[in-house]
C-alpha positions as CSV (number, residue, x, y, z in Angstrom):
1,X,-167.7,193.9,-78.2
2,X,-165.9,195.6,-75.1
3,X,-167.1,199.0,-73.4
4,X,-163.3,200.0,-72.1
5,X,-160.6,199.2,-71.7
6,X,-159.6,195.9,-69.6
7,X,-158.3,192.4,-69.9
8,X,-159.5,189.5,-71.8
9,X,-162.4,189.2,-69.7
10,X,-163.4,192.3,-71.1
11,X,-164.7,190.9,-74.5
12,X,-167.9,189.8,-74.2
13,X,-170.6,188.9,-77.2
14,X,-173.4,190.5,-77.6
15,X,-176.0,190.8,-81.2
16,X,-176.0,194.0,-83.1
17,X,-177.5,195.5,-86.2
18,X,-175.1,194.6,-89.5
19,X,-172.8,197.3,-90.3
20,X,-173.9,199.8,-93.3
21,X,-170.9,200.3,-96.1
22,X,-170.5,203.9,-97.1
23,X,-169.6,205.4,-100.3
24,X,-165.9,203.5,-100.2
25,X,-166.6,200.6,-97.8
26,X,-167.3,196.9,-98.6
27,X,-169.5,194.6,-96.4
28,X,-167.9,191.6,-95.4
29,X,-169.2,188.3,-94.4
30,X,-166.3,187.7,-91.9
31,X,-165.6,183.8,-92.3
32,X,-162.2,184.4,-90.4
33,X,-160.3,186.7,-88.3
34,X,-157.0,187.7,-87.0
35,X,-155.8,188.1,-83.6
36,X,-152.1,189.4,-83.4
37,X,-151.0,191.9,-81.1
38,X,-152.3,195.0,-82.2
39,X,-156.1,193.0,-81.1
40,X,-154.1,193.0,-77.4
41,X,-153.3,196.3,-77.2
42,X,-156.3,198.1,-78.0
43,X,-158.1,195.7,-75.5
44,X,-155.7,196.3,-72.9
45,X,-154.8,199.9,-73.8
46,X,-151.4,198.8,-72.6
47,X,-149.1,200.2,-72.6
48,X,-150.6,203.4,-71.0
49,X,-149.3,206.2,-73.6
50,X,-151.7,204.7,-76.1
51,X,-154.4,206.0,-74.4
52,X,-153.1,209.6,-75.1
53,X,-153.9,208.5,-79.0
54,X,-157.6,210.0,-80.2
55,X,-158.2,207.3,-82.2
56,X,-157.1,204.2,-79.5
57,X,-159.4,205.8,-76.4
58,X,-162.3,206.1,-79.2
59,X,-161.7,202.3,-80.0
60,X,-162.0,201.4,-76.5
61,X,-165.4,200.0,-77.0
62,X,-166.7,198.7,-79.8
63,X,-166.2,195.0,-81.6
64,X,-162.1,194.1,-82.0
65,X,-160.3,192.8,-84.8
66,X,-158.4,194.2,-87.5
67,X,-157.6,191.2,-90.2
68,X,-160.2,189.5,-92.1
69,X,-161.5,187.2,-94.7
70,X,-164.5,186.6,-96.1
71,X,-167.2,187.2,-99.2
72,X,-168.3,190.1,-99.8
73,X,-172.3,190.5,-99.1
74,X,-172.4,194.7,-100.7
75,X,-170.7,197.6,-102.1
76,X,-171.1,201.2,-101.1
77,X,-172.0,203.3,-104.2
78,X,-168.0,204.1,-104.9
79,X,-166.1,200.5,-104.9
80,X,-165.4,199.2,-108.3
81,X,-163.1,196.0,-108.7
82,X,-166.2,194.2,-105.9
83,X,-168.4,192.5,-106.6
84,X,-170.8,190.3,-103.9
85,X,-169.5,187.0,-103.5
86,X,-166.1,187.7,-104.3
87,X,-163.8,186.6,-101.6
88,X,-161.9,188.9,-100.0
89,X,-158.8,189.5,-97.2
90,X,-157.9,192.3,-95.7
91,X,-157.8,194.9,-92.7
92,X,-161.1,195.0,-91.6
93,X,-162.2,197.9,-88.5
94,X,-164.5,195.0,-86.3
95,X,-163.6,191.4,-87.9
96,X,-164.8,189.5,-84.7
97,X,-167.9,189.6,-86.1
98,X,-170.1,187.5,-88.4
99,X,-170.1,190.9,-90.4
100,X,-167.5,193.7,-91.0
101,X,-167.0,197.0,-92.9
102,X,-163.9,197.9,-94.6
103,X,-162.6,200.1,-96.7
104,X,-161.9,199.0,-100.5
105,X,-158.6,200.2,-100.2
106,X,-157.5,198.0,-97.5
107,X,-158.9,194.7,-99.2
108,X,-157.2,192.5,-102.4
109,X,-158.7,189.1,-103.5
110,X,-158.1,186.4,-101.5
111,X,-155.6,183.9,-103.1
112,X,-157.4,180.7,-104.0
113,X,-154.9,178.5,-102.7
114,X,-155.8,180.2,-99.1
115,X,-158.5,178.9,-96.8
116,X,-160.4,182.1,-95.3
117,X,-158.5,180.9,-91.5
118,X,-154.7,180.6,-93.4
119,X,-156.3,184.4,-95.4
120,X,-156.9,186.0,-92.4
121,X,-153.7,185.0,-91.0
122,X,-151.7,187.2,-93.6
123,X,-153.1,190.6,-93.7
124,X,-151.2,192.7,-90.7
125,X,-148.4,190.1,-89.9
126,X,-147.5,189.8,-93.8
127,X,-147.8,193.8,-94.4
128,X,-145.5,194.1,-91.4
129,X,-142.7,191.4,-92.6
130,X,-143.0,193.1,-96.4
131,X,-142.2,196.3,-94.8
132,X,-139.3,195.1,-92.8
133,X,-137.5,193.5,-95.3
134,X,-138.1,195.2,-98.4
135,X,-139.0,199.4,-97.6
136,X,-136.9,199.5,-94.4
137,X,-134.8,196.6,-94.4
138,X,-133.6,197.3,-98.0
139,X,-132.9,192.8,-98.0
140,X,-130.7,192.6,-101.9
141,X,-130.1,189.0,-102.9
142,X,-127.1,187.3,-101.1
143,X,-127.6,189.7,-98.1
144,X,-128.0,187.9,-94.7
145,X,-130.9,188.2,-92.6
146,X,-131.3,187.3,-88.8
147,X,-135.5,186.6,-88.1
148,X,-135.8,187.2,-84.4
149,X,-138.8,185.7,-83.2
150,X,-138.5,183.7,-86.1
151,X,-141.7,181.6,-84.9
152,X,-144.3,184.0,-84.4
153,X,-146.5,185.3,-87.0
154,X,-144.5,188.8,-88.1
155,X,-141.8,186.0,-88.4
156,X,-143.0,182.9,-90.0
157,X,-143.6,185.5,-92.9
158,X,-140.9,187.5,-92.3
159,X,-138.6,184.3,-92.8
160,X,-140.5,183.5,-95.9
161,X,-140.1,187.1,-97.3
162,X,-136.8,187.7,-96.8
163,X,-136.4,183.9,-98.6
164,X,-138.2,184.7,-102.1
165,X,-135.7,187.7,-101.9
166,X,-133.2,185.6,-103.0
167,X,-131.8,185.8,-98.7
168,X,-129.5,183.9,-96.3
169,X,-132.1,183.6,-93.6
170,X,-131.0,182.6,-89.8
171,X,-134.5,182.2,-87.2
172,X,-134.0,182.7,-83.6
173,X,-136.5,180.8,-81.5
174,X,-136.6,178.4,-78.7
175,X,-136.1,174.4,-79.7
176,X,-139.6,173.3,-79.5
177,X,-140.6,175.7,-82.7
178,X,-137.3,175.2,-84.9
179,X,-138.8,172.9,-86.7
180,X,-141.9,175.2,-87.9
181,X,-138.9,177.9,-88.6
182,X,-136.9,174.9,-90.9
183,X,-140.5,174.7,-92.5
184,X,-141.1,177.4,-93.4
185,X,-137.9,178.3,-95.6
186,X,-134.7,179.3,-92.9
187,X,-131.2,178.3,-93.5
188,X,-130.3,178.2,-90.1
189,X,-132.0,177.9,-86.5
190,X,-130.2,179.4,-83.6
191,X,-132.0,177.8,-80.8
192,X,-132.1,180.9,-77.8
193,X,-131.9,179.3,-75.2
194,X,-129.2,177.4,-75.8
195,X,-127.0,180.0,-78.1
196,X,-126.5,183.2,-78.2
197,X,-126.4,184.7,-81.3
198,X,-124.8,188.0,-80.3
199,X,-121.5,186.1,-79.3
200,X,-119.2,187.7,-81.5
201,X,-118.7,185.2,-84.0
202,X,-121.2,186.2,-86.9
203,X,-123.2,188.9,-87.5
204,X,-125.9,190.0,-90.6
205,X,-126.2,192.8,-92.6
206,X,-130.0,193.0,-91.3
207,X,-132.0,192.1,-88.2
208,X,-135.7,192.5,-87.8
209,X,-136.1,191.7,-84.3
210,X,-140.3,191.0,-83.5
211,X,-139.5,189.5,-79.9
212,X,-138.9,193.3,-78.4
213,X,-136.6,191.8,-75.4
214,X,-133.1,192.1,-76.2
215,X,-131.7,195.7,-75.7
216,X,-129.8,197.7,-79.0
217,X,-126.9,196.8,-77.8
218,X,-127.0,193.4,-77.8
219,X,-128.5,193.2,-81.2
220,X,-125.9,195.9,-82.7
221,X,-123.2,193.5,-81.4
222,X,-124.9,191.1,-84.1
223,X,-124.8,193.5,-86.8
224,X,-122.1,194.2,-89.5
225,X,-120.2,197.8,-89.3
226,X,-123.3,199.3,-92.0
227,X,-126.5,196.5,-90.8
228,X,-129.5,197.3,-90.2
229,X,-131.4,196.5,-86.6
230,X,-135.5,196.8,-87.8
231,X,-137.5,196.4,-84.7
232,X,-141.2,195.2,-85.6
233,X,-144.1,196.7,-82.7
234,X,-143.7,197.9,-79.1
235,X,-143.4,194.3,-77.6
236,X,-141.3,194.4,-74.5
237,X,-140.7,196.6,-71.7
238,X,-143.2,198.4,-68.9
239,X,-147.2,199.3,-68.5
240,X,-146.2,202.6,-69.2
241,X,-144.3,203.3,-72.5
242,X,-143.6,199.2,-73.4
243,X,-140.9,198.6,-75.9
244,X,-141.8,201.8,-78.1
245,X,-138.9,204.0,-76.4
246,X,-136.6,201.3,-77.5
247,X,-137.6,201.4,-80.9
248,X,-139.1,205.0,-81.6
249,X,-136.7,207.0,-79.6
250,X,-133.7,205.2,-78.5
251,X,-132.9,203.5,-81.6
252,X,-133.4,207.0,-83.5
253,X,-131.0,208.7,-81.4
254,X,-128.0,205.4,-81.7
255,X,-128.3,206.3,-84.9
256,X,-126.2,208.9,-85.4
257,X,-123.8,208.9,-83.4
258,X,-122.8,204.7,-85.2
259,X,-122.6,203.0,-88.8
260,X,-125.4,201.6,-88.3
261,X,-129.4,201.6,-89.0
262,X,-131.6,201.2,-86.5
263,X,-135.2,202.0,-87.1
264,X,-138.2,201.0,-85.8
265,X,-141.1,200.4,-88.1
266,X,-144.9,201.3,-88.3
267,X,-146.1,199.2,-91.0
268,X,-148.8,201.5,-92.7
269,X,-152.1,199.7,-94.2
270,X,-150.8,199.8,-98.3
271,X,-152.9,198.9,-100.9
272,X,-149.9,198.3,-102.8
273,X,-148.1,196.5,-99.6
274,X,-151.5,194.4,-99.3
275,X,-151.5,193.3,-103.2
276,X,-147.5,192.5,-102.8
277,X,-147.5,190.0,-100.3
278,X,-151.2,187.8,-102.4
279,X,-148.8,188.4,-104.7
280,X,-146.2,185.9,-103.2
281,X,-148.2,184.2,-101.5
282,X,-150.2,183.2,-105.5
283,X,-146.9,182.5,-105.9
284,X,-146.7,179.7,-103.8
285,X,-143.5,181.8,-102.0
286,X,-145.8,182.3,-99.2
287,X,-147.8,180.8,-96.5
288,X,-149.2,181.7,-93.3
289,X,-148.5,179.3,-91.0
290,X,-151.5,179.2,-87.9
291,X,-150.9,178.3,-84.4
292,X,-154.9,177.6,-83.1
293,X,-158.4,178.4,-84.8
294,X,-160.8,179.5,-81.6
295,X,-164.5,180.0,-82.7
296,X,-166.0,184.2,-82.0
297,X,-168.0,182.6,-79.0
298,X,-164.2,181.9,-77.9
299,X,-162.0,185.3,-78.8
300,X,-161.4,185.8,-75.6
301,X,-159.7,182.7,-75.3
302,X,-157.6,183.9,-78.0
303,X,-156.4,187.0,-76.7
304,X,-155.4,184.9,-73.3
305,X,-153.2,182.5,-75.4
306,X,-152.4,185.3,-77.7
307,X,-151.5,186.9,-74.5
308,X,-149.0,184.2,-72.5
309,X,-146.5,185.0,-76.1
310,X,-146.0,181.1,-77.1
311,X,-148.0,180.9,-80.6
312,X,-146.1,179.7,-82.9
313,X,-147.8,180.9,-86.0
314,X,-150.4,183.6,-85.6
315,X,-154.1,182.8,-83.9
316,X,-157.7,182.5,-85.8
317,X,-160.9,183.5,-84.7
318,X,-163.4,182.0,-87.0
319,X,-167.2,182.9,-87.5
């Protein structure tokens, strides 16, 4: 839990009463929870402008965590399709806990081929990857796609989703993570410490930028004249606005004057996307990558590791 915005040290372990599910909710015995940028933003309240959002201010106190995988303990009176004992994954507020309550429309059956830890790494990052590639990026078979930050929680999934769509995928990462990016299906790996993918020698139909450190002009040089750039998240930038100004405002403004589509994704937590992700996983086309697992008592350490920005895949908290 946390009692207000702060560093990872704001988290504390506490005993509380188990939550009670409402009519359209499911009580889950959590087995594992994902630890991603969404968790960090809520713990720190950064960038500062997110504190203007009433829901964010409300969530500055309480249990952290949103990705979850576990077993159904009880269901609300209006819930159909789930029963006690079912293994599920999805988006559940307060998943850094032994028990958490989630809406039934944000849960799906856990794919049988995944462990609970793998399943906890999938929901938010996977929804973001699917919507970036399909809904926003409109990927088509045969297109050339570049994933910047291909070794991260979203990046490793985006590479796999793009490959499943029949595209040619290049992944940008550091040399230490090149083998990982190849292992998830990238046709080409570009080591950003040695090579500039925007040197003008190559261009891609779709670029998905999950890293948040490059300027729009730099990324546009690597796009085809009618290509699409999808900016994921609000990373980078300053403590006031983070990378949101680049993604939401500047990209929209540029798009009015150039032939390229420059878009920022604010992933929608939809059940149909979660089901699409689960189908890709069940078919063996997508497998979540785990960087490291921490116990619930080590949740603050998990957040510190996330903050360092070197995770290869998703960080997971096991319950």
